[in-house]
C-alpha angles and dihedrals in degrees: 000000000000110000095020112115110243149089139249124212128199111191130175110215125217090251090060096255121131118235117200119187136169134193123197135172119210131161092353091305129115118223120194126182128185133182131171123196139178118264111281093016121123093202096105092048092048091051093048092050093046096062115106126179113225133201119235089267091058096254121125116268109274109223095185 
């Protein structure tokens, strides 16, 4: 998410698979995602883009 401290990595593995990972820090907690997909597949990207951080009340994190 824009404004949320973190990084995204896109790594091509030696077996041809694509590894997508992200690391974020929010509210003194570390969140790490990882997905590996076959070459040409959009599965890892879809997973990465589907992740949403939620507050304790179930609402999306408010960065404002």
